[in-house]
C-alpha positions as CSV (number, residue, x, y, z in Angstrom):
1,M,135.7,144.9,22.5
2,A,135.6,144.1,26.2
3,V,134.7,147.0,28.6
4,N,136.2,147.1,32.0
5,V,133.5,146.0,34.6
6,R,134.3,148.8,36.9
7,Y,132.4,151.3,34.5
8,M,129.3,149.2,34.2
9,T,127.5,150.9,36.8
10,L,128.6,154.6,36.0
11,Q,126.3,156.7,33.9
12,R,128.6,159.7,33.4
13,F,127.3,160.5,29.9
14,K,123.6,159.5,30.3
15,D,121.7,161.3,27.5
16,K,124.9,163.0,26.1
17,S,125.4,162.6,22.3
18,V,128.8,161.5,21.3
19,L,130.2,161.2,17.8
20,I,133.2,159.1,17.3
21,S,135.1,159.2,13.9
22,G,136.9,156.0,13.3
23,G,134.4,154.7,15.7
24,A,134.2,151.0,14.1
25,G,138.0,150.5,14.3
26,G,140.0,148.5,16.9
27,L,140.4,151.4,19.1
28,G,137.5,153.3,18.2
29,S,135.0,150.6,18.7
30,V,136.6,150.1,22.4
31,I,136.0,153.8,22.9
32,A,132.4,153.6,21.4
33,A,131.5,150.6,23.7
34,T,132.7,152.5,26.9
35,F,130.8,155.7,26.2
36,I,127.9,153.2,25.4
37,T,128.1,151.5,29.0
38,Q,128.2,154.8,30.5
39,G,124.9,156.0,29.0
40,A,125.7,158.0,26.0
41,K,124.1,158.1,22.8
42,V,126.6,157.3,20.2
43,G,126.9,158.1,16.4
44,I,129.8,156.3,14.5
45,L,131.5,157.7,11.4
46,D,133.7,155.2,9.7
47,S,134.7,154.3,6.3
48,N,134.0,150.5,6.8
49,I,130.3,149.7,6.5
50,D,130.6,146.2,7.4
51,A,132.3,147.1,10.8
52,I,129.8,149.8,11.5
53,N,127.0,147.3,10.9
54,L,128.5,144.8,13.3
55,I,128.4,147.3,16.0
56,L,124.8,148.5,15.3
57,D,123.7,144.8,15.3
58,K,125.5,144.3,18.6
59,Y,123.4,147.0,20.3
60,K,120.1,146.9,18.5
61,S,118.5,145.0,21.2
62,T,120.1,146.5,24.3
63,G,118.1,149.6,24.3
64,S,121.2,151.7,23.8
65,V,121.1,154.4,21.0
66,V,123.7,153.8,18.5
67,V,123.8,155.0,14.8
68,G,126.4,155.1,12.2
69,R,127.2,156.5,8.9
70,Q,129.7,155.5,6.3
71,V,132.0,158.4,5.6
72,D,135.5,159.2,4.3
73,V,136.6,162.1,6.6
74,R,138.5,163.6,3.9
75,D,135.3,164.6,2.2
76,S,134.3,167.8,4.0
77,K,130.8,167.8,2.4
78,L,130.1,164.3,3.3
79,V,131.2,164.8,6.8
80,D,129.1,167.9,7.2
81,Q,126.0,165.9,5.8
82,S,126.9,162.8,7.9
83,V,127.2,164.8,11.1
84,A,123.9,166.6,10.3
85,E,122.0,163.4,10.1
86,L,123.6,162.0,13.2
87,A,122.8,165.2,15.1
88,Q,119.3,164.9,14.2
89,S,119.2,161.4,15.2
90,L,121.0,161.9,18.6
91,G,119.6,165.2,19.4
92,G,122.8,167.1,19.1
93,V,126.3,166.7,19.5
94,D,127.8,167.1,22.8
95,V,131.3,165.2,22.3
96,L,133.2,164.6,19.3
97,V,136.2,161.9,19.4
98,A,138.1,162.4,16.4
99,A,139.8,159.1,16.1
100,A,140.2,158.3,12.5
101,G,143.6,158.2,11.3
102,G,146.8,156.1,11.6
103,S,149.5,155.1,9.2
104,L,147.0,153.5,7.0
105,G,149.2,150.7,6.0
106,T,151.9,153.1,4.3
107,P,155.7,152.3,4.6
108,R,157.7,153.4,7.8
109,D,161.0,153.7,6.0
110,L,161.7,157.2,4.1
111,E,163.0,155.6,0.8
112,Q,159.7,153.7,0.6
113,I,157.3,156.6,1.0
114,T,155.7,158.0,-1.9
115,E,153.8,161.2,-2.5
116,I,150.6,159.1,-2.4
117,D,151.3,157.8,0.9
118,L,152.1,161.2,2.3
119,D,148.9,162.8,0.9
120,L,146.8,159.8,2.3
121,V,148.3,160.0,5.9
122,L,148.1,163.8,6.0
123,D,144.5,164.2,4.6
124,V,143.0,161.3,6.7
125,N,144.7,162.5,9.9
126,V,144.9,166.2,9.6
127,K,142.2,167.3,7.1
128,G,139.9,164.5,8.5
129,T,140.3,165.9,12.1
130,F,139.7,169.4,10.7
131,N,136.6,168.4,8.8
132,C,134.9,166.5,11.7
133,A,135.8,169.3,14.2
134,K,134.4,172.1,12.1
135,A,131.3,170.0,11.3
136,V,130.4,169.8,14.9
137,V,131.2,173.2,16.1
138,P,127.7,175.0,14.9
139,Y,125.8,172.1,17.1
140,M,128.2,172.7,20.0
141,K,127.5,176.5,20.0
142,K,123.9,176.1,19.7
143,S,123.7,174.0,22.7
144,G,126.1,176.0,24.9
145,G,129.2,174.2,24.8
146,G,130.9,170.8,24.1
147,C,134.2,168.9,24.0
148,I,136.4,167.8,21.0
149,I,139.1,165.2,21.5
150,T,141.6,164.9,18.9
151,F,144.1,162.0,18.2
152,S,148.0,162.7,18.2
153,S,150.3,160.1,19.1
154,I,153.7,159.4,20.7
155,G,155.0,159.6,17.2
156,G,154.1,163.1,16.8
157,R,155.7,163.9,20.2
158,S,159.1,162.0,19.7
159,A,160.9,160.0,17.2
160,S,159.2,156.5,17.2
161,P,161.0,153.3,15.8
162,V,157.6,152.1,14.7
163,T,156.1,154.8,12.4
164,G,157.4,157.0,9.7
165,V,157.9,160.6,8.6
166,A,154.4,160.8,7.2
167,Y,152.7,159.6,10.4
168,A,154.9,161.8,12.8
169,A,154.2,165.0,10.7
170,A,150.4,164.3,10.6
171,K,150.2,163.7,14.4
172,A,152.4,166.6,15.1
173,A,150.3,168.8,13.2
174,I,147.0,167.6,15.0
175,L,148.6,169.3,18.1
176,G,148.9,172.6,16.7
177,L,145.4,172.2,15.1
178,T,144.0,171.1,18.8
179,R,145.9,174.3,20.5
180,R,144.4,176.7,17.7
181,L,140.8,175.2,18.1
182,A,141.0,175.4,22.0
183,K,142.1,179.2,21.7
184,E,139.3,180.0,19.3
185,L,136.5,178.1,20.8
186,G,137.1,178.5,24.4
187,E,134.5,181.5,24.6
188,F,132.1,179.2,23.4
189,N,132.5,176.8,26.3
190,I,133.8,174.3,23.8
191,R,136.9,172.5,25.3
192,V,139.5,170.9,22.9
193,N,142.1,168.4,24.0
194,S,144.5,165.7,22.3
195,I,145.3,162.1,23.2
196,A,148.9,161.1,22.5
197,P,148.9,157.3,22.9
198,G,151.9,155.1,22.9
199,L,151.9,152.0,21.1
200,F,148.6,150.3,21.5
201,L,148.4,147.0,19.5
202,T,145.4,147.5,17.4
203,N,145.1,145.1,14.4
204,R,146.9,147.5,12.0
205,L,149.7,148.0,14.5
206,E,149.8,144.7,15.8
207,G,150.8,143.6,12.2
208,M,153.4,146.4,12.1
209,F,154.9,145.3,15.5
210,S,155.1,141.5,14.5
211,E,157.1,142.5,11.6
212,M,159.9,144.3,13.5
213,S,162.9,142.6,14.4
214,E,163.2,140.9,17.9
215,S,165.7,143.6,18.9
216,E,163.2,146.3,17.8
217,Q,160.6,145.0,19.6
218,A,162.8,144.7,22.8
219,E,163.7,148.2,22.4
220,V,160.0,149.4,22.5
221,I,159.1,147.3,25.4
222,N,162.5,148.1,27.4
223,A,161.6,152.0,26.8
224,I,158.5,151.7,28.7
225,P,158.9,152.2,32.4
226,L,155.7,150.1,33.2
227,G,157.4,147.4,31.1
228,R,154.3,146.0,29.3
229,M,152.1,146.7,26.3
230,P,148.7,148.3,27.3
231,S,145.2,147.2,26.7
232,L,143.0,149.3,24.5
233,Q,140.9,150.0,27.3
234,E,143.8,151.9,28.9
235,C,143.4,154.4,26.0
236,A,139.7,154.5,25.8
237,D,139.4,155.4,29.7
238,P,141.6,158.7,29.2
239,V,139.6,159.7,26.5
240,L,136.4,159.5,28.4
241,F,138.1,161.5,31.3
242,L,138.8,164.3,28.9
243,A,135.2,164.1,27.8
244,S,133.6,164.3,31.4
245,S,132.5,167.0,33.5
246,E,135.9,165.9,35.8
247,A,137.9,167.7,33.0
248,S,135.6,170.7,32.9
249,Y,138.6,173.2,33.3
250,I,141.1,171.4,30.9
251,T,141.6,172.5,27.3
252,G,144.3,172.9,24.9
253,I,146.4,170.1,26.3
254,V,147.9,167.0,25.3
255,L,147.5,163.9,27.4
256,D,150.3,161.6,27.0
257,V,149.2,157.7,27.4
258,N,152.3,155.7,27.1
259,G,153.2,153.9,30.2
260,G,156.1,156.5,30.7
261,R,157.7,155.8,27.4
262,M,158.2,159.6,26.8
263,M,158.1,162.0,29.7
264,P,158.1,165.5,28.4
265,N,159.2,168.6,30.6
């Protein structure tokens, strides 16, 4: 969870309240750490209570405001309750990073994907993003604005050799959800944008990548013009950009973070 030292002196999010779904995961925890170092009060929503507690223990003696709730983002009532509790603890909600999702250990190949796999991936990614976004909107309206950042993927933007149909469908759907939210919430000064990462090797994806053949791995690396795999920090930094005042006139877009592997027109 190392945070780039160049940000240690910045306080772009001082006194801002940030909620991060999936905030105790590999990528989510790096995003949370970066917000914390830049002065934010952070609320973590995650299904893994042990991972949440590790983060809370790390920051409890630092003076940073970090709180967490165990939640299954598919459960709208539990999401509403958890967001209400975190909003009360943090004094509102200025930013939501809806990072909960992924392929969730489901198979990549079509013949191996079951209905249960499909439901799990669609529900956590799409329904979970919807539930979290809907839950924070009243707090953002009350405070006069805010920012929602959703997580799509290069797998939802083009055919990926790493992830399967269920994941691709879910991440493509999140782009439509993002654009519609941006259209509907703009009048309330709520910006909604999406991040579409390439292959960032969290523990989950690193296992999937390591199981690929050497030729498949080479195909992935050779398709990246920058010629290397990224650090998790290189995904966290663009998230914070979209959440910052530097992106105050940006809404309804998808920011591709993939080293040039996909270059849309």
